[in-house]
C-alpha positions as CSV (number, residue, x, y, z in Angstrom):
1,M,-117.9,4.5,-52.7
2,S,-121.6,3.8,-52.3
3,A,-122.9,0.3,-51.7
4,T,-124.5,-1.9,-54.2
5,I,-128.0,-2.9,-53.0
6,L,-128.5,-6.7,-53.6
7,L,-132.1,-7.5,-53.5
8,L,-132.7,-11.3,-53.1
9,A,-135.9,-12.3,-55.0
10,A,-135.2,-15.8,-56.1
11,G,-137.1,-17.8,-53.4
12,A,-139.8,-20.2,-54.3
13,S,-142.6,-18.8,-52.1
14,S,-143.1,-22.5,-51.0
15,R,-145.3,-21.6,-48.1
16,M,-147.7,-19.6,-50.3
17,R,-149.7,-22.7,-51.5
18,G,-149.0,-21.9,-55.2
19,A,-149.1,-18.1,-55.0
20,D,-146.0,-15.9,-55.5
21,K,-145.6,-13.7,-52.5
22,L,-143.4,-11.3,-54.4
23,L,-146.2,-10.6,-56.9
24,E,-148.8,-10.0,-54.1
25,E,-150.0,-6.4,-54.2
26,V,-148.7,-3.9,-51.7
27,G,-150.7,-0.7,-52.3
28,D,-151.2,-1.0,-56.0
29,Q,-148.0,-2.6,-57.1
30,P,-146.4,-6.1,-56.7
31,L,-144.3,-6.4,-53.6
32,L,-141.2,-7.0,-55.7
33,R,-141.6,-3.7,-57.5
34,V,-142.2,-1.9,-54.3
35,M,-139.0,-3.2,-52.7
36,A,-136.9,-2.7,-55.9
37,A,-138.0,0.9,-56.2
38,R,-137.1,1.5,-52.6
39,C,-133.7,-0.1,-53.0
40,A,-133.0,1.9,-56.2
41,K,-133.5,5.1,-54.2
42,A,-130.6,4.0,-51.9
43,G,-128.0,3.1,-54.5
44,R,-127.0,0.9,-57.4
45,L,-129.5,-2.0,-57.5
46,R,-128.8,-5.6,-58.4
47,V,-131.7,-8.1,-58.2
48,V,-131.4,-11.9,-58.1
49,L,-134.3,-13.7,-59.7
50,P,-135.0,-17.3,-60.5
51,E,-134.3,-18.3,-64.1
52,G,-137.4,-18.3,-66.3
53,N,-139.6,-16.3,-64.0
54,A,-141.0,-13.8,-66.5
55,N,-143.6,-12.5,-64.1
56,R,-141.0,-11.4,-61.6
57,A,-138.8,-9.9,-64.3
58,E,-141.9,-8.0,-65.7
59,A,-142.6,-6.6,-62.3
60,L,-139.2,-4.8,-62.6
61,D,-139.9,-3.3,-66.0
62,G,-138.7,0.4,-66.2
63,L,-136.7,0.3,-63.0
64,E,-133.0,1.0,-63.0
65,A,-131.8,-2.5,-61.9
66,E,-129.3,-5.1,-63.0
67,I,-130.9,-8.5,-63.1
68,V,-128.9,-11.7,-62.2
69,T,-130.6,-15.1,-62.4
70,V,-130.1,-18.3,-60.6
71,P,-131.5,-21.8,-61.2
72,A,-135.0,-22.1,-59.7
73,G,-135.2,-24.1,-56.5
74,G,-131.7,-23.1,-55.4
75,D,-130.9,-22.0,-51.9
76,M,-130.1,-18.5,-50.6
77,S,-126.4,-19.2,-50.7
78,A,-126.6,-19.7,-54.5
79,S,-128.4,-16.3,-54.7
80,L,-125.8,-14.6,-52.6
81,R,-122.9,-16.1,-54.6
82,A,-124.5,-15.0,-57.9
83,G,-125.5,-11.7,-56.6
84,V,-122.0,-10.6,-55.4
85,A,-120.2,-12.2,-58.3
86,G,-118.0,-9.5,-60.0
87,L,-118.8,-6.8,-57.5
88,T,-116.3,-4.7,-55.7
89,G,-116.9,-2.5,-52.8
90,P,-119.6,-2.7,-50.2
91,V,-122.8,-4.6,-50.7
92,L,-126.1,-4.3,-48.7
93,V,-128.2,-7.4,-48.8
94,V,-132.0,-6.8,-48.7
95,L,-134.7,-9.6,-48.7
96,A,-137.5,-8.8,-51.1
97,D,-140.2,-10.2,-48.9
98,M,-139.8,-7.6,-46.1
99,P,-142.3,-4.8,-47.0
100,E,-141.6,-2.9,-43.7
101,V,-138.1,-2.1,-44.9
102,T,-138.0,1.4,-46.5
103,A,-135.5,3.4,-48.6
104,H,-134.7,5.3,-45.4
105,D,-133.7,2.2,-43.5
């Protein structure tokens, strides 16, 4: 059984002074899309996003990914709980703000 890749992308980017680090461009795409595409190459992908963040959801358009939402402003444990809810089998947790992690990793 292959692992479900759980991409945590519900953080508030609080240290970015109003910018959303997951929407910052890496190459020619938002970081969130880059990371989600890499994760999708490695297995079944589930992405945790903050409720009501249409920009992050839009960055994932066209990718094979299951989206789970959590209330904005929650902590990482809430993202983890929501992300693994209902899953069986192995889960690999990936943080969306780590652009050096590749599909090979």
